[in-house]
DSSP file (Angstrom, degrees, kcal/mol; ACC not computed):
  #  RESIDUE AA STRUCTURE BP1 BP2  ACC     N-H-->O    O-->H-N    N-H-->O    O-->H-N    TCO  KAPPA ALPHA  PHI   PSI    X-CA   Y-CA   Z-CA
    1    1 A M              0   0    0      0, 0.0     2,-0.1     0, 0.0     3,-0.1   0.000 360.0 360.0 360.0 136.8    1.3   -5.4   59.7
    2    2 A A        -     0   0    0      1,-0.1     2,-0.2     0, 0.0     0, 0.0  -0.387 360.0 -98.1 -72.9 149.9    2.4   -8.2   57.4
    3    3 A K        -     0   0    0     -2,-0.1     2,-0.3     1,-0.1    -1,-0.1  -0.502  38.6-122.6 -69.0 132.2    4.2  -11.3   58.8
    4    4 A K        -     0   0    0     -2,-0.2     2,-0.8    -3,-0.1    -1,-0.1  -0.610  19.2-129.3 -78.4 132.3    7.9  -11.0   58.5
    5    5 A N        +     0   0    0     -2,-0.3    -1,-0.1     1,-0.1    11,-0.0  -0.744  30.4 173.3 -86.1 113.1    9.5  -13.9   56.6
    6    6 A N        +     0   0    0     -2,-0.8    -1,-0.1     2,-0.1     2,-0.1   0.363  36.7 121.8 -99.2   3.0   12.4  -15.3   58.7
    7    7 A D        -     0   0    0      1,-0.1     9,-0.1     4,-0.0     7,-0.1  -0.400  63.2-123.1 -71.5 142.3   13.1  -18.3   56.5
    8    8 A A    >   -     0   0    0      7,-0.2     3,-2.2     1,-0.1    -1,-0.1  -0.536  42.2 -86.8 -76.8 149.5   16.5  -18.7   55.0
    9    9 A P  T 3  S+     0   0    0      0, 0.0    -1,-0.1     0, 0.0     3,-0.1  -0.361 116.3  13.6 -57.4 131.6   16.8  -18.9   51.2
   10   10 A G  T 3  S+     0   0    0      1,-0.3     2,-0.3    -3,-0.1    -2,-0.0   0.381  95.0 132.2  84.5  -4.8   16.3  -22.5   50.2
   11   11 A M    <   -     0   0    0     -3,-2.2     2,-0.3     4,-0.1    -1,-0.3  -0.614  50.6-136.3 -82.9 139.5   15.0  -23.7   53.6
   12   12 A R        -     0   0    0     -2,-0.3    -4,-0.1    -3,-0.1    -1,-0.0  -0.736  62.1  -2.4 -91.3 142.3   11.9  -25.8   53.7
   13   13 A G  S    S-     0   0    0     -2,-0.3     2,-1.0     1,-0.1    -2,-0.1  -0.115 106.1 -38.9  79.6-173.9    9.2  -25.1   56.3
   14   14 A D        +     0   0    0     -7,-0.1     2,-0.7    -8,-0.0    -1,-0.1  -0.774  61.6 166.2 -94.5  96.5    9.0  -22.6   59.1
   15   15 A R        -     0   0    0     -2,-1.0    -7,-0.2    -7,-0.1    -4,-0.1  -0.933  22.0-153.5-112.4 108.9   12.5  -22.3   60.6
   16   16 A S        -     0   0    0     -2,-0.7     8,-2.7    -9,-0.1     2,-0.3  -0.274   8.8-126.5 -78.1 167.1   12.6  -19.2   62.8
   17   17 A R  B     -A   23   0A   0      6,-0.3     6,-0.2     1,-0.1     5,-0.1  -0.813  15.5-118.2-113.3 153.7   15.8  -17.3   63.6
   18   18 A N    >   -     0   0    0      4,-3.3     3,-1.9    -2,-0.3    -1,-0.1  -0.264  44.2 -91.9 -76.0 173.9   17.3  -16.3   67.0
   19   19 A D  T 3  S+     0   0    0      1,-0.3    -1,-0.1     2,-0.1    -2,-0.0   0.804 127.5  56.3 -60.0 -29.8   17.8  -12.7   67.8
   20   20 A D  T 3  S-     0   0    0      2,-0.1    -1,-0.3     1,-0.0     3,-0.1   0.433 121.2-106.2 -85.0   3.0   21.3  -12.7   66.4
   21   21 A G  S <  S+     0   0    0     -3,-1.9     2,-0.1     1,-0.3    -2,-0.1   0.259  76.8 133.7  95.1 -12.1   20.0  -14.0   63.0
   22   22 A Q        -     0   0    0      1,-0.1    -4,-3.3    -5,-0.1    -1,-0.3  -0.460  66.5-101.5 -70.8 141.7   21.2  -17.6   63.3
   23   23 A L  B     -A   17   0A   0     -6,-0.2    -6,-0.3    -2,-0.1     2,-0.2  -0.412  40.9-110.0 -62.8 137.7   18.7  -20.3   62.4
   24   24 A R        -     0   0    0     -8,-2.7     2,-0.2    -2,-0.1    -1,-0.1  -0.470  33.3-116.3 -68.8 137.9   17.1  -21.8   65.5
   25   25 A Q        -     0   0    0     -2,-0.2     2,-0.2     1,-0.1    -1,-0.1  -0.496  30.2-106.7 -74.2 144.2   18.2  -25.4   66.1
   26   26 A K        -     0   0    0     -2,-0.2    -1,-0.1     1,-0.1    37,-0.1  -0.503  44.6 -98.9 -68.9 137.9   15.6  -28.1   66.0
   27   27 A R    >   -     0   0    0     -2,-0.2     3,-1.3     1,-0.1    24,-0.2  -0.315  23.0-136.9 -60.8 138.5   14.7  -29.4   69.4
   28   28 A S  T 3  S+     0   0    0      1,-0.3    24,-2.8    23,-0.1    25,-0.4   0.648  99.7  64.2 -73.9 -13.9   16.5  -32.7   70.2
   29   29 A D  T 3  S+     0   0    0     22,-0.2    -1,-0.3    21,-0.2     2,-0.2   0.297  72.6 122.4 -93.6  12.1   13.3  -34.2   71.7
   30   30 A T    <   -     0   0    0     -3,-1.3    21,-2.6     1,-0.1    22,-0.2  -0.539  69.6-113.1 -68.9 135.4   11.5  -34.1   68.4
   31   31 A H  B >>  -B   50   0B   0     -2,-0.2     4,-1.4    19,-0.2     3,-0.8  -0.452  11.7-129.1 -73.5 143.8   10.3  -37.5   67.4
   32   32 A I  H 3> S+     0   0    0     17,-2.8     4,-3.0    14,-0.3     5,-0.2   0.838 107.7  64.1 -59.3 -35.0   11.9  -39.2   64.4
   33   33 A G  H 3> S+     0   0    0     14,-2.4     4,-2.1    16,-0.2    -1,-0.2   0.867 100.9  51.0 -58.2 -37.0    8.4  -39.9   63.1
   34   34 A T  H <> S+     0   0    0     -3,-0.8     4,-2.4    13,-0.4    -1,-0.2   0.907 111.5  46.9 -66.0 -42.9    7.8  -36.2   62.8
   35   35 A I  H  X S+     0   0    0     -4,-1.4     4,-2.4     2,-0.2    -2,-0.2   0.921 111.7  51.0 -65.2 -44.8   11.0  -35.7   60.9
   36   36 A E  H  X>S+     0   0    0     -4,-3.0     5,-1.4     1,-0.2     4,-0.8   0.910 113.5  44.8 -60.3 -43.1   10.3  -38.6   58.6
   37   37 A K  H  <5S+     0   0    0     -4,-2.1     3,-0.4    -5,-0.2    -2,-0.2   0.929 114.8  47.1 -67.7 -45.7    6.8  -37.3   57.7
   38   38 A K  H  <5S+     0   0    0     -4,-2.4    -2,-0.2     1,-0.2    -1,-0.2   0.888 123.7  31.2 -65.8 -40.6    7.9  -33.7   57.2
   39   39 A Y  H  <5S-     0   0    0     -4,-2.4    -1,-0.2    -5,-0.2    -2,-0.2   0.338 103.7-123.7-104.2   6.0   10.9  -34.5   55.0
   40   40 A D  T  <5 +     0   0    0     -4,-0.8     2,-0.3    -3,-0.4    -3,-0.2   0.927  66.1 128.4  52.3  54.8    9.5  -37.6   53.3
   41   41 A I      < -     0   0    0     -5,-1.4     2,-0.5    -6,-0.2    -1,-0.2  -0.912  54.6-135.9-132.1 160.3   12.4  -39.9   54.4
   42   42 A D        -     0   0    0     -2,-0.3    -9,-0.0     1,-0.1    -5,-0.0  -0.974  15.7-178.5-120.2 116.9   12.6  -43.3   56.1
   43   43 A L        -     0   0    0     -2,-0.5    -1,-0.1     2,-0.2     3,-0.1   0.507  39.6-125.6 -94.0  -5.9   15.3  -43.5   58.8
   44   44 A G  S    S+     0   0    0      1,-0.3     2,-0.3     3,-0.0    -2,-0.0   0.754  72.9 101.6  71.8  25.5   14.7  -47.1   59.6
   45   45 A V  S    S-     0   0    0      1,-0.1    -1,-0.3     4,-0.1    -2,-0.2  -0.825  84.1 -68.8-130.4 172.0   14.1  -46.6   63.4
   46   46 A R    >   -     0   0    0     -2,-0.3     3,-1.4     1,-0.1   -14,-0.3  -0.332  40.9-129.7 -61.0 142.8   11.2  -46.4   65.7
   47   47 A S  T 3  S+     0   0    0      1,-0.3   -14,-2.4   -15,-0.2   -13,-0.4   0.662 104.3  60.6 -71.9 -15.6    9.1  -43.3   65.2
   48   48 A D  T 3  S+     0   0    0    -16,-0.2    -1,-0.3   -17,-0.2     2,-0.1   0.414  77.2 113.7 -93.6   4.0    9.1  -42.4   68.9
   49   49 A M  S <  S-     0   0    0     -3,-1.4   -17,-2.8     1,-0.1   -16,-0.2  -0.470  72.7-113.4 -69.0 145.8   13.0  -42.2   69.0
   50   50 A H  B  >  -B   31   0B   0    -19,-0.2     4,-2.2    -2,-0.1   -19,-0.2  -0.557  12.7-126.8 -82.9 146.8   14.2  -38.6   69.8
   51   51 A L  H  > S+     0   0    0    -21,-2.6     4,-2.8     1,-0.2     5,-0.2   0.898 109.3  55.0 -57.0 -44.2   16.1  -36.7   67.2
   52   52 A G  H  > S+     0   0    0    -24,-2.8     4,-2.1     1,-0.2    -1,-0.2   0.880 108.1  48.7 -59.9 -39.9   19.0  -36.0   69.6
   53   53 A T  H  > S+     0   0    0    -25,-0.4     4,-2.7     2,-0.2    -1,-0.2   0.920 112.3  48.5 -65.5 -44.9   19.4  -39.7   70.3
   54   54 A Y  H  X S+     0   0    0     -4,-2.2     4,-1.9     1,-0.2    -2,-0.2   0.928 112.4  47.8 -62.3 -46.1   19.4  -40.6   66.6
   55   55 A L  H  <>S+     0   0    0     -4,-2.8     5,-2.6     1,-0.2     4,-0.3   0.907 114.1  47.2 -62.4 -41.9   21.9  -37.8   65.7
   56   56 A E  H ><5S+     0   0    0     -4,-2.1     3,-1.0    -5,-0.2    -2,-0.2   0.926 111.8  49.2 -66.2 -45.5   24.2  -38.9   68.6
   57   57 A K  H 3<5S+     0   0    0     -4,-2.7    -1,-0.2     1,-0.2    -2,-0.2   0.838 118.1  40.3 -63.1 -33.2   24.1  -42.6   67.8
   58   58 A N  T 3<5S-     0   0    0     -4,-1.9    -1,-0.2    -5,-0.2    -2,-0.2   0.290 108.7-121.1-101.9   8.7   24.9  -42.0   64.1
   59   59 A N  T < 5 +     0   0    0     -3,-1.0     2,-0.4    -4,-0.3    -3,-0.2   0.915  57.8 153.2  52.6  50.6   27.5  -39.3   64.7
   60   60 A I      < -     0   0    0     -5,-2.6    -1,-0.2    -6,-0.1    -2,-0.1  -0.930  39.4-148.9-112.2 134.4   25.6  -36.7   62.7
   61   61 A A        -     0   0    0     -2,-0.4     2,-0.3     1,-0.1    -1,-0.1   0.841  68.2  -5.7 -74.7 -35.6   26.1  -33.0   63.6
   62   62 A S     >  -     0   0    0      1,-0.1     4,-1.9    -7,-0.1    -1,-0.1  -0.956  66.2-102.1-155.1 167.6   22.7  -31.5   62.7
   63   63 A L  H  > S+     0   0    0     -2,-0.3     4,-2.7     1,-0.2     5,-0.2   0.876 119.7  58.0 -61.5 -38.5   19.3  -32.1   61.2
   64   64 A N  H  > S+     0   0    0      1,-0.2     4,-2.5     2,-0.2     5,-0.2   0.917 105.9  47.9 -60.2 -44.6   20.4  -30.4   58.1
   65   65 A D  H  > S+     0   0    0      2,-0.2     4,-2.2     1,-0.2    -1,-0.2   0.900 112.1  50.8 -62.7 -40.6   23.3  -32.8   57.7
   66   66 A L  H  X S+     0   0    0     -4,-1.9     4,-2.3     2,-0.2    -2,-0.2   0.942 112.2  45.5 -61.2 -49.7   20.9  -35.7   58.2
   67   67 A I  H  X S+     0   0    0     -4,-2.7     4,-2.6     1,-0.2     5,-0.2   0.921 113.6  48.8 -63.5 -45.9   18.4  -34.5   55.6
   68   68 A N  H  X S+     0   0    0     -4,-2.5     4,-1.8    -5,-0.2    -1,-0.2   0.893 112.0  49.3 -63.4 -39.5   21.0  -33.7   53.0
   69   69 A D  H  X S+     0   0    0     -4,-2.2     4,-1.2    -5,-0.2    -1,-0.2   0.918 113.9  45.2 -64.7 -43.9   22.6  -37.1   53.5
   70   70 A K  H  X S+     0   0    0     -4,-2.3     4,-0.8     1,-0.2    -2,-0.2   0.869 112.5  50.3 -70.8 -36.9   19.3  -39.0   53.1
   71   71 A K  H  < S+     0   0    0     -4,-2.6     3,-0.5     1,-0.2    -1,-0.2   0.857 108.8  53.0 -68.8 -34.0   18.1  -36.9   50.1
   72   72 A A  H  < S+     0   0    0     -4,-1.8    -1,-0.2    -5,-0.2    -2,-0.2   0.804 103.3  58.7 -68.9 -29.1   21.5  -37.6   48.4
   73   73 A D  H  <        0   0    0     -4,-1.2    -1,-0.2     1,-0.2    -2,-0.2   0.741 360.0 360.0 -71.7 -23.5   20.9  -41.4   49.0
   74   74 A K     <        0   0    0     -4,-0.8    -1,-0.2    -3,-0.5    -2,-0.1   0.491 360.0 360.0 -71.2 360.0   17.7  -41.4   47.0
């Protein structure tokens, strides 16, 4: 059986969906270094900072908002 593609149109990478079809949220304990490498951005903080901490400190709602804001800045 072929692998089912769960990616949303226009989404980069492997983002799985929950049972209800909603995109799964990125874990808040993901290191910023991982995000910087994957999305080719520089957030100007230590690479071992957690995503959840960064989002909370900068009042950003989601990883998607962060990525879109940083890509728009380029």
